[in-house]
Residue, then its C-alpha position, 0 to 999 in steps of 0.5 A: m822180826k829176826d835179823y839172820a846177820k846177828v851172831q846169835n842167830r848164826n846156826s840158823w843157816l844150813r852149812h854143808p862141805t859141798l853146798g855152801d857155808p856162811s861164816f860169822d868168824t872173826f879171823e883177819k889176815l895178818g901182814d903180807t902173804v908169806h909165800r906166793s908159789n912159782p914154778p917148779w913148785e907152783w902149789g904151795v898149798n900146805g904148811s904149819l906154823f910154830r912158835d919157838p918157845k926158847t927164842d919166841n921166833w915164828y916159823y912157817y913150814a910151807g909145803v910145796y909141790p909141782y902143779g896139780y900135785a904132779v909126780g914124774p921123772d922130769l919134775p922136781p919132788s915135793t918138799f918143805i921151805i922154812y920161813r922164820s919171823c922175828d917180829k911176830g908175823k909182820s916179816w918173813a925171811c926165807l930160810g930154804p929147804g927143810f931137808q937139804q938132800d935125799f935120804y934113805l929110810t929102813i922099811d922091813g929091813q929094806q933101804a928106800l931112797i926118800k925123795s918127797h916130803p912136803d908136809v911137816v909139823l914141829q913139836y918141841d920136847e922141853e924134857c930133852d931139848r929136842y925139836w921133833l919134825a913129823y914129816d910125810w914121805g914118799s920113795s923115789g918110785n912113787t906115783w899116783e897109779n901106785a899110790h894106793s897099791k902095795n904091789a909096786s916093788d920100788s914104791d912106798s909112802g907114809a910118815g916119819l920123824a926127824w929130830a933137830m936141835s933148832p927149828e931151822g934144822p938140820f933135821h935128821p930123820l929116824e931110820i925107821p918111819f913110825f908109818s909105812n903104806k905098804k906095812q899097814y896095807g889092809r889094816l885100816g878098812v877101806f883106807s889105802r893110804g896115810y900121809a900127812s901127820t901130826v905127832l904130839k907129846r903126852k904126859n906118858d907117851w907120844i901121839a901120832f894123828i895121820l891123814c888117811d884116804a880111800d881113793q875111789h870111795f872119796c872118803w878121808g879119815l884121821a888115824c892114830m898110833t901111840a909110842p913111849s918115845p918117838e923112836g917107838p916102838w909104835s902101837d898098831v894103827h887104828i882109825l879115830l874119825s871117819d864117815e863110818r862114825a854112827e853119828y852126824y859127820p860132815a862129808p867129804v872133808e879132809f883132815y890136817p894138821c892138828f893143833t893144841h890149846d889148854g890140853i885140847v887137841y883140835a883136828p881141823a878138816t876142809s871141805v874137798s868140794k869145789n867151792r872150798n868154803y867150809q870148815a869142820v873142827f873136831r876136838a878131844v882131850l889130848e890125854e884121851a884122843h887115842r880113843p875115837e869116842a873121845w872126839s866130838l864136832a866142835w865147829d860144823g862150819g861157820f869157822w872161816h870166811s874168804r876175802n876178795l884178794e888176789d892171793e886167795k881167789y880160791g878160798i882155803w885150798g889144799q889143807t886147813i888152818n894150823g896155829f897156836v894161841e899166845n896171850g888170848q890170840f889165836y894165830v894160824m897159817y892158811p893156804s889158798k890159790d891165786s888167779r894163776d891157779y898157784g899156791t899161796l900161804s898166809v897168816a891170820s889171827r883172831p881172839w881165841a875167845q871171840p870166834f864170831s861176830d855180827g855179819f856174815t860172809f858167803s862165797g863160792h870159788a871154783g863152784k857154786s854155793i847155796s845155803p837156806l835158812l833153817a826156818a820158812y816164811k810165806d808172807f815176809t819182808l826181807n831187809m837185807e844190806f850187803t856188799f859183794t863181787g861176782t854174781v850173788g842172790v837170794a831165793f825165796d819160796y825155795h823147795g829145791i832138792l839139795g845135794s852134791h852133783a856127783h859121788s867125787s871130790d871137787a863135787v858141786p852142788h846139784v843143779s837141782c839145788f838152784d831149782g824150786c824157788y824164786a831167785i833175784m840175782l845181782d852181778e858186777s856189771g849192775t845187772v839185777r835178774l828175777e826169775r822163777r826156777g821150776q824143778s825139771k823146767e827151764a827158768l822163767l824170766y820175770k825181768q832183767e835190767r842193768f839197775v844198780e848204780n853203786v854196784h857193789a853195796v846193795h840195799l835189797l828189800i823183798e816184800n811178799r804179801d798176799g800174793m804180791l811181790k815187791i822188790q827194791v834195790n837200793d831204794k828203787c823199785f825193781w819189781s811189783g807184781p803177783a807171785e805164786v807162793s803156796r806154802a811157807c818155805p825157807l830163803a836161801l843164799i846163792a853165790h856163783e863161781f868166784s863170788i863173795l857176799n858180805c852181809k851186814k843185815f838179813q832181817l825178816t818180818g813175818p810169821v815163821f814156820p818150821y823148815e823142810f828140805s830134801y836131800n838127794a842120793f849122792e848125799a848118802l853115797l858121799g856120806a857113807g864113803q861108798l865105792m861107786s862101782n858097787w852101786q847100779r842105775p836101774d832103768n826100770l825103777k822111777f826115782a823121786g830125786t834126779d838120781g837113784f841107785v840099787g846096790e846089794g851085799g856090803v853097801s851102805a848109805k848114810w844121809n847127815f841131817i839137821g832137824s827133828w824128823v826125817s822121811l826115806y823115800a824108795p821105789k819097789s819092785p820085784d827085784l828088791g829085797e829088804m833094808d834096814i834103817l838106822i837113826d844115829g847108829y841105832f836099828y829101827t826097823t826093816i822095810c820090805l821093798t819087794a812088790e809084784a810090779c814096779i812102784p814109783s818111789t813114795p815115803v816108805y818110813r818116817v821118824s819123828g820126835l827127834s831132839q832138834g839137831r844133828h842126826c844121821l839116817s843110814i840104810r843097808p841090805r838085809t836081803g837082796k838089794i835096796a833102792l837109794d833115792i832121797i830123804t826129806f827132813g825138817g824141824e823147828i825153827s832155831q832159837e839160838 
């Protein structure tokens, strides 16, 4: 018997930026919501939290935007608003805008009028008794149409520094910003825009971390610059973290802002998929943080849980957390959106040394979520206790094809993620539904009934033995009958849009077997930050997955997976060439996909004997075109 709601089993769940994330974290909201957005800045969805070492006051710098991040002549520019707390976050006073008026910066000898400046992080320099504000800026001619272009004459954006003698300002921008997109254009590979930044003091220099994005590649990265002082001169910029890393790297995630504790810099990254319930956290020793190899993945999900609160309807939305540690307690700001689709900004805390506890939260927000176990069962008994809002469920005999529905931001789990299983679903009306979902077939409904009396608190008992299935809901029999389960498969959690499941017990009894999953082709496109226009959908090839592509030249594809083996599928045809296969950045082999006639997709290469854990498989053309289909992967049961 194993209870997968116990903290020691937290790594037995598959976590993923688009699919979902059961979290065992111990963060709890502190006090009331600090900022609730209203017109004309409906999207207050960025911010940072600062503790003043001189006064012990807390400061909340709230980044606010017009709805939809809109930019236009009839709209106010994005900016930031300062809040102050003199009682450690119990109450807050609004001090108004951080920059009191527009100002000019000098870029390559030309003056640029700066109107937008929403994202800021404060740093105190004790040596010279000054506060340094890292802020992003946009000139008066900025639009979303020219944000990734170097050709618009009156448009530029980037990151700069301003100083003050108090956390409340007034802030005095340095004349020359340390990062200009026009000046840096073409120096960061696929990344065409840098913006939100964090600047930190080190022993002998200053270091800036800059969020970068690549427009239609739908990938984000963290760049770095250094300087002997805030005034510069600043070094050339280079990428620290991106999906080009030759290792497991969750995608798509977006950085901002960074924070430090005990000489370590942490770079949290939030999912930019639709369900918004996943956070990754990277870290490095601060003095070594200018080196890409100094960075590692500290948390792969499991870092944050959503709450059933009006002000947090969308989960974490906009950026991710930022904060500080004081007396062993970790205090953070975090953004969300309410039911109006307006931004909210709040504070939460947890003990720094106790990030996890028993029981997990699993949620879907604007998109559905699904998270399977990294373990397989055939004959089993599930004893589950949970509370919920919305529509949630449990799948078993699960063998769907996992992955995103498209190569884009705001991706959701592909419909194939919810196929190939039995699913028992519950909703707030008290309705319970049991169905069999076959891949590429309509679901077979076994039973649906308004059944649960105490609709939000559920005791679910599922027993599958020797081909017979029994289900009890709150100690009442809901179903008893035969079940077609031919092999051991994982169980999975499901949460529909704007639904939250809080699980106290997920106790499974029965023989445990190794797990196996499939990932679709969109996973590899997002994993490698590809440009969709470089790939085509062929009409003459038969793929094993729901979507397949061919590409040539400088394209690549990358799947991130957790397991000890992986198998690559691909079709063959006279139009295809050779592709290289790499595991964790190391070249393994070259596979020929050329055939006299079209051959449906089958496994073309398998790697076994990997250490159980996080890996990546990459493919790239050697000659001609390559085909992109699915991978299958699996591993032993997690013993953590």
